[in-house]
C-alpha positions in Angstrom: -61.9 36.0 -21.4 -65.2 36.5 -22.8 -65.9 33.8 -25.4 -68.6 35.5 -27.2 -67.7 34.2 -30.7 -67.6 36.7 -34.0 -68.0 35.8 -37.4 -65.8 36.5 -40.7 -65.3 35.3 -44.3 -62.6 35.2 -46.7 -62.3 33.9 -50.3 -59.2 32.2 -52.2 -59.1 32.7 -55.5 -55.9 31.6 -57.9 -56.8 34.6 -60.2 -55.9 37.2 -57.6 -52.0 36.7 -57.6 -49.7 39.2 -55.8 -46.1 38.5 -56.7 -44.0 34.9 -56.3 -43.3 34.0 -53.0 -39.5 35.2 -52.5 -37.9 33.1 -50.1 -35.3 36.1 -49.2 -38.6 37.3 -47.3 -37.6 34.7 -44.9 -34.3 36.1 -43.2 -32.6 36.8 -40.3 -29.6 39.2 -38.8 -26.6 38.1 -37.2 -24.8 41.5 -35.2 -21.7 41.4 -33.0 -24.3 42.5 -30.5 -24.9 40.8 -26.8 -24.7 36.8 -27.1 -25.8 36.6 -30.7 -22.4 35.6 -32.0 -20.5 35.0 -29.1 -22.2 32.5 -26.8 -24.9 32.3 -29.6 -24.0 30.6 -33.0 -20.2 30.7 -32.0 -19.2 29.3 -28.6 -16.2 27.0 -28.9 -16.0 26.1 -25.1 -19.6 24.8 -25.4 -20.2 20.7 -25.1 -22.2 20.9 -28.7 -19.6 23.0 -30.4 -17.4 21.7 -33.5 -14.1 22.0 -34.2 -14.6 25.6 -35.4 -16.5 26.6 -32.5 -20.0 26.5 -34.1 -22.8 25.3 -32.1 -24.3 22.1 -33.8 -27.7 22.3 -31.6 -27.9 26.1 -32.6 -27.4 25.0 -36.5 -29.9 22.7 -36.4 -32.7 25.2 -35.0 -31.6 27.6 -37.7 -32.0 24.8 -40.1 -35.7 23.9 -38.9 -36.2 27.6 -38.6 -36.3 27.7 -42.4 -33.9 30.8 -42.5 -33.0 31.9 -46.1 -30.5 34.9 -45.9 -28.8 36.4 -43.0 -27.7 40.2 -42.7 -24.3 40.4 -41.1 -22.3 41.6 -39.1 -24.7 44.6 -38.3 -26.5 46.6 -37.3 -24.8 49.9 -35.2 -21.8 47.7 -34.8 -20.7 48.0 -38.5 -20.5 51.7 -38.3 -17.2 51.4 -36.7 -16.0 48.1 -37.7 -12.4 47.2 -39.4 -13.6 44.1 -41.6 -9.9 43.2 -42.1 -9.6 42.6 -38.3 -11.7 39.4 -38.3 -9.6 37.8 -41.2 -6.3 35.7 -41.0 -4.9 33.8 -38.2 -7.0 33.9 -34.6 -3.6 34.8 -32.8 -2.8 37.9 -34.8 -6.2 39.4 -34.6 -6.3 42.6 -32.5 -9.0 43.2 -29.7 -11.1 46.2 -30.5 -13.7 48.6 -28.7 -17.2 47.8 -29.8 -18.3 51.4 -29.9 -21.9 50.6 -30.7 -22.5 48.3 -27.8 -19.8 49.7 -25.5 -18.0 46.2 -25.1 -14.9 44.3 -26.0 -14.6 42.9 -29.5 -12.1 40.1 -29.8 -12.4 39.3 -33.5 -12.2 35.5 -33.1 -15.4 35.3 -35.4 -15.0 37.3 -38.7 -15.7 37.1 -42.1 -14.3 33.8 -42.9 -16.0 32.3 -39.6 -19.4 33.7 -40.9 -19.1 32.3 -44.2 -18.2 28.7 -43.1 -21.2 29.2 -40.8 -23.4 30.1 -43.5 -22.4 27.2 -45.8 -23.5 24.8 -42.9 -26.6 26.6 -42.0 -27.6 26.6 -45.9 -28.3 30.6 -46.0 -27.5 33.4 -48.6 -25.0 36.0 -46.7 -26.1 39.5 -47.0 -22.8 41.7 -46.1 -22.8 45.2 -44.6 -20.1 47.3 -45.5 -19.2 50.4 -43.0 -20.1 53.7 -44.1 -20.1 55.3 -40.7 -16.1 55.8 -40.0 -15.2 54.4 -43.5 -16.0 54.8 -47.0 -15.6 53.8 -50.9 -12.2 52.7 -50.5 -12.6 50.0 -47.5 -16.3 48.8 -49.1 -14.2 48.2 -52.2 -11.3 46.6 -50.2 -13.9 44.1 -48.8 -15.9 43.2 -51.7 -12.5 42.5 -53.7 -11.3 40.2 -50.8 -14.7 38.2 -50.9 -15.6 38.1 -54.6 -12.6 38.5 -57.0 -11.1 35.3 -58.1 -7.6 35.7 -57.3 -4.3 37.8 -59.0 -4.6 40.7 -56.7 -3.4 41.3 -52.9 -6.8 40.9 -51.6 -8.4 37.9 -53.7 -4.9 36.3 -52.9 -5.1 36.9 -49.3 -8.4 35.1 -49.1 -7.0 32.1 -50.9 -3.8 32.2 -48.5 -6.6 32.4 -45.4 -8.2 29.2 -47.0 -10.9 30.2 -49.4 -9.5 29.5 -52.7 -12.8 30.0 -54.3 -14.7 33.3 -54.4 -17.3 33.9 -51.8 -19.3 35.6 -54.6 -21.8 37.4 -52.1 -24.5 39.1 -54.1 -26.4 41.2 -51.6 -24.8 44.0 -50.0 -26.1 46.6 -47.7 -24.4 50.3 -47.8 -24.2 51.1 -44.1 -26.9 50.8 -41.4 -29.4 53.5 -40.0 -27.2 56.3 -40.9 -29.9 58.9 -40.2 -29.8 57.6 -36.5 -28.2 60.0 -33.9 -27.3 57.0 -32.0 -25.1 56.0 -35.3 -21.4 56.3 -35.2 -20.8 58.5 -38.3 -24.0 59.8 -38.6 -25.1 61.4 -42.0 -27.5 64.2 -43.5 -29.9 63.0 -46.0 -27.5 64.4 -48.8 -24.5 63.5 -47.0 -25.4 59.7 -47.6 -27.1 60.0 -50.7 -23.6 61.2 -52.1 -21.6 58.3 -50.7 -23.9 55.8 -51.0 -23.9 56.7 -54.9 -20.3 56.8 -55.2 -19.7 53.3 -53.0 -22.1 51.6 -55.2 -20.6 52.9 -58.5 -17.1 51.5 -57.2 -18.5 48.1 -56.2 -20.2 47.6 -59.3 -17.0 48.1 -61.2 -15.4 45.2 -59.2 -18.4 43.0 -59.5 -21.4 43.8 -61.7 -23.7 41.1 -60.5 -24.3 42.2 -56.9 -27.5 43.6 -55.6 -27.1 46.7 -53.4 -29.4 48.1 -50.5 -29.4 51.4 -49.7 -30.3 52.7 -46.1 -33.6 54.1 -45.6 -34.9 56.1 -42.5 -34.3 53.9 -39.2 -38.1 54.0 -38.5 -41.1 55.5 -39.7 -41.3 57.8 -36.6 -37.8 59.5 -37.5 -38.2 63.3 -38.0 -36.6 63.1 -41.5 -38.7 60.3 -42.6 -39.7 60.7 -46.2 -37.1 63.5 -46.8 -34.4 60.9 -46.2 -35.5 58.3 -48.8 -36.3 61.1 -51.5 -33.0 62.8 -50.8 -31.0 59.3 -51.3 -32.7 58.4 -54.1 -32.2 61.6 -56.0 -28.5 60.9 -55.9 -28.5 57.1 -55.9 -31.7 55.9 -57.9 -29.6 54.5 -60.9 -26.9 52.7 -58.2 -29.0 51.2 -55.9 -31.7 47.9 -56.3 -33.3 48.3 -52.6 -34.2 50.7 -49.8 -34.0 49.5 -46.6 -37.0 49.7 -43.8 -36.4 48.9 -40.2 -39.2 48.9 -37.5 -39.6 47.4 -34.0 -43.1 47.1 -32.0 -42.7 47.6 -28.3 -45.4 45.6 -26.1 -44.8 47.9 -23.6 -45.8 51.3 -25.0 -49.4 50.7 -26.1 -52.3 49.0 -25.0 -53.0 45.2 -25.9 -55.3 45.8 -28.8 -52.9 48.4 -30.4 -50.3 46.2 -30.1 -52.2 43.3 -31.6 -52.7 45.4 -34.5 -48.9 46.2 -35.1 -49.1 45.0 -38.8 -51.3 48.3 -39.5 -48.0 50.1 -38.6 -45.8 48.0 -40.9 -48.4 47.8 -43.8 -48.6 51.7 -43.9 -44.7 52.3 -43.5 -44.0 49.8 -46.5 -47.1 51.8 -48.7 -45.1 55.0 -48.0 -41.8 54.2 -48.8 -43.2 52.5 -52.0 -44.8 56.0 -52.7 -41.6 57.9 -52.1 -39.6 55.2 -54.4 -42.2 55.7 -57.3 -42.4 59.4 -56.8 -38.7 59.8 -57.1 -38.6 57.2 -60.0 -41.2 59.4 -62.0 -39.6 62.7 -61.2 -36.3 61.2 -62.7 -38.3 59.3 -65.5 -36.8 56.3 -64.7 -38.9 52.8 -65.6 -37.0 50.9 -63.0 -38.7 49.9 -59.8 -36.6 50.1 -56.4 -37.5 47.1 -54.4 -37.8 47.0 -50.8 -35.7 45.4 -47.9 -37.3 45.3 -44.7 -33.9 44.2 -43.1 -34.8 44.7 -39.5 -38.1 43.8 -38.0 -39.4 42.3 -34.5 -41.1 42.5 -31.4 -38.9 44.2 -29.1 -39.3 45.5 -25.6 -37.2 48.4 -26.0 -38.6 50.6 -23.5 -37.0 48.1 -21.0 -33.6 48.5 -22.8 -31.2 50.4 -20.6 -28.3 52.1 -22.8 -24.7 50.8 -22.2 -23.9 54.2 -20.5 -20.5 53.8 -18.8 -20.4 50.4 -18.0 -16.9 48.6 -18.0 -15.7 47.5 -21.2 -16.2 43.7 -21.0 -16.5 40.6 -23.8 -20.2 40.0 -24.9 -22.5 41.1 -22.3 -25.8 39.9 -22.4 -28.2 42.3 -24.0 -32.2 42.6 -24.9 -32.7 38.7 -24.2 -36.6 39.4 -24.0 -38.8 36.2 -23.4 -41.5 36.1 -25.8 -45.1 35.5 -25.1 -47.9 33.8 -27.2 -48.9 37.2 -27.9 -45.6 38.3 -29.2 -45.7 35.4 -31.4 -49.0 35.9 -32.9 -47.8 39.5 -33.8 -44.7 38.4 -35.5 -46.6 36.0 -37.0 -48.9 38.8 -38.2 -45.8 41.2 -39.2 -45.1 38.1 -41.8 -48.3 37.8 -43.3 -47.9 41.5 -43.9 -44.6 41.3 -45.6 -46.1 38.3 -47.8 -49.0 40.9 -48.7 -46.5 43.0 -50.3 -44.7 40.5 -52.1 -44.7 42.8 -55.2 -42.4 45.3 -53.6 -40.7 43.5 -50.4 -38.0 41.3 -51.8 -36.0 40.8 -48.5 -36.9 41.0 -45.0 -35.0 39.8 -41.8 -36.3 39.5 -38.6 -33.7 40.7 -36.0 -31.9 39.0 -34.4 -31.2 35.1 -34.9 -30.2 34.0 -31.6 -30.2 35.4 -27.9 -30.7 38.9 -29.2 -34.6 39.9 -29.4 -34.4 35.9 -31.1 -36.4 33.1 -32.0 -33.5 31.0 -30.8 -32.1 31.2 -27.1 -28.9 29.4 -25.6 -28.1 29.0 -22.0 -24.2 29.1 -21.1 -23.0 25.5 -20.8 -26.6 24.4 -21.3 -29.4 23.8 -24.2 -30.7 25.9 -26.8 -34.3 26.2 -27.5 -37.3 27.6 -29.5 -38.8 30.7 -28.1 -42.8 31.3 -29.1 -41.9 33.4 -32.1 -39.8 30.5 -33.6 -43.1 28.6 -34.7 -44.9 31.0 -36.5 -41.7 32.0 -38.4 -40.8 28.6 -39.0 -44.1 27.3 -40.2 -44.6 30.2 -42.7 -41.2 29.7 -44.0 -41.9 26.0 -44.3 -45.5 26.3 -45.9 -45.5 29.4 -48.0 -44.8 28.0 -51.5 -45.4 29.4 -55.0 -47.3 32.6 -55.5 -48.7 35.1 -53.0 -52.6 35.5 -53.3 -54.5 38.6 -52.5 -57.2 37.9 -49.9 -60.0 40.3 -49.2 -61.3 39.1 -45.6 -64.6 40.5 -44.3 -65.3 40.4 -40.4 -65.6 42.5 -37.2 -63.4 45.5 -36.2 -62.5 47.0 -33.1 -61.1 50.3 -31.8 -57.4 51.0 -30.8 -56.0 53.8 -29.1 -52.9 54.0 -31.3 -54.4 53.0 -34.7 -58.1 53.7 -34.4 -60.6 51.1 -36.1 -58.5 47.6 -37.3 -59.9 44.6 -38.6 -59.7 41.8 -35.9 -58.6 39.4 -39.1 -55.5 39.5 -40.9 -54.7 37.0 -43.7 -52.7 36.1 -46.8 -52.5 33.1 -48.8 -49.9 31.2 -51.1 -50.7 28.5 -54.1 -48.4 26.4 -55.5 -49.0 26.2 -59.3 -47.5 22.9 -59.7 -49.4 20.8 -57.4 -52.4 23.0 -56.7 -51.7 23.1 -52.8 -53.1 26.2 -51.2 -52.4 27.7 -47.7 -54.4 30.4 -46.0 -52.6 32.1 -43.3 -54.8 33.9 -40.8 -54.4 35.6 -37.4 -57.2 36.7 -35.2 -56.0 39.5 -33.5 -59.1 39.5 -31.3 -59.3 38.8 -28.0 -62.3 36.7 -28.8 -62.6 33.5 -30.9 -63.6 34.3 -34.1 -65.4 31.8 -36.7 -64.2 31.9 -40.3 -66.0 30.9 -43.3 -63.8 29.9 -46.3 -64.9 30.0 -49.8 -62.5 27.9 -51.7 -64.5 27.1 -54.9 -62.3 28.7 -57.1 -59.7 26.2 -55.8 -61.6 23.2 -57.5 -62.1 19.8 -55.8 -60.4 20.3 -52.5 -59.9 19.3 -49.2 -58.9 20.8 -46.0 -56.0 18.7 -45.1 -54.5 20.6 -42.1 -55.3 23.4 -39.6 -52.4 24.1 -37.5 -52.8 26.8 -35.0 -50.6 28.8 -32.3 -52.4 30.0 -29.1 -52.9 29.1 -25.7 -55.3 29.9 -22.7 -52.5 31.9 -21.1 -51.6 34.7 -23.7 -48.6 35.4 -21.8 -47.0 31.7 -21.4 -43.5 32.0 -22.4 -40.9 29.1 -23.3 -37.5 28.8 -21.2 -34.6 26.5 -20.9 -36.7 24.6 -18.0 -40.0 24.5 -20.1 -38.9 24.8 -23.7 -41.9 23.2 -25.0 -44.9 24.8 -23.0 -45.8 27.0 -26.2 -46.1 25.0 -29.1 -48.2 24.9 -32.5 -50.9 22.0 -32.6 -53.1 20.9 -35.2 -56.9 21.3 -35.1 -59.1 18.3 -36.7 -60.0 19.9 -40.2 -63.7 20.6 -40.8 -64.7 19.1 -44.2 -65.1 20.9 -47.4 -68.6 21.1 -48.5 -69.5 22.6 -52.3 -66.0 24.4 -51.8 -66.7 26.0 -48.4 -65.5 25.3 -45.1 -65.9 26.7 -41.6 -63.2 27.2 -39.1 -62.7 28.4 -35.7 -59.8 30.9 -34.9 -59.2 31.1 -31.2 -58.6 34.2 -29.5 -55.1 36.0 -30.3 -54.2 33.0 -32.6 -52.0 32.4 -35.7 -53.1 29.9 -37.9 -52.2 27.8 -41.2 -55.2 26.3 -43.2 -53.3 23.9 -45.8 -55.9 23.1 -48.9 -54.7 20.2 -51.3 -56.5 19.2 -54.5 -58.4 15.8 -53.9 
């Protein structure tokens, strides 16, 4: 690797507020897919499982990860799912075909188990209703079971099943990727806009306090992207609060420099959806602003994924258990920075998925659970980002990429806690060369650089495993002094960094 240095500058100023840090941006996703549920968060036969079958070691890592909200139960799975299969006595629950992933669903883990797990993990549930093979009535039934206090057949059934108090779930997704030809029950833009609007209207009669997420395009490459969002909102603008975005980034389908700049794609995607939402709002003469829920995002070696095809119908086959490298972790960290930069519109985000399936947490049969490389930038950002997001305008080198043209080598965002005055600068060096960064922190007042945390490695392809769970981990660099409100730090090649500034 070329060790030639490059130089960049960035300023920190409390006056350049974007929006408060929304804790919901640090969300994740649990789907009945592969070993995310069975063999992941739920594994009754495992030595670390509690009396409910929940893996305590996984729960401990979920808490450390700092996950705020979890979307459940899908994903593609939800579009042929009967929610009532997963409630009541275990012995009475039916086994079903999981059409999305061509396997068997035992329904041993269902709505009640998820809510128990969510309480243990201290996360907010984000529930998805089936608008593929089902519709308004089934969505209303599920909401009544979950949120109505009692005195009706379904709310009393919940009480009979052991939950005397309502679950009081606030976040609800109106289906999943309904534009996708792979989706059971695929819809046209108009079909989906109508059923989303009518489902939302009925659900709000049951519980006016809920927040509703409409399913946007499956990704920005869909042929109907833009038209889908516009048609959806022309039908349902007044009924929904958020539009969803999904995007995965595949290292195998582009050159290394383009992959490292994946945040450029996410940034453009967010801006395009915001523009469409605001255009329809203007057309309808509405003052309400639609928020964004980026409820599926991650690095995924998707080109290596083999569709289920004619595989035998078996329980919980392992699917897309990608091993993540240092480079993958740096990209994940950069994607989080991108989400924070759009804090004024991105209100919810969910890294997909939580355990085993393209996940920050992995498990091994009867063995241990461990942190993948991508665990670390997520956990650190979730822990350090507090207060308000500050806009930063870094200046530095740019380089050419095959997929995105010329891109900046440096990606940054900052957060500041108004109560304590503490400020954190998050910085990603997308370049394969070291970068010398000069930080102008004079606007912060009398401050000191308390800590420089870095995730990088001389081998950018290094991974963590059951055998070497700590091969890749963050380290702390001795921070430089702040002189006259300025300091200089070195960002290693292909690195994620967090610089903590504290008032003296």
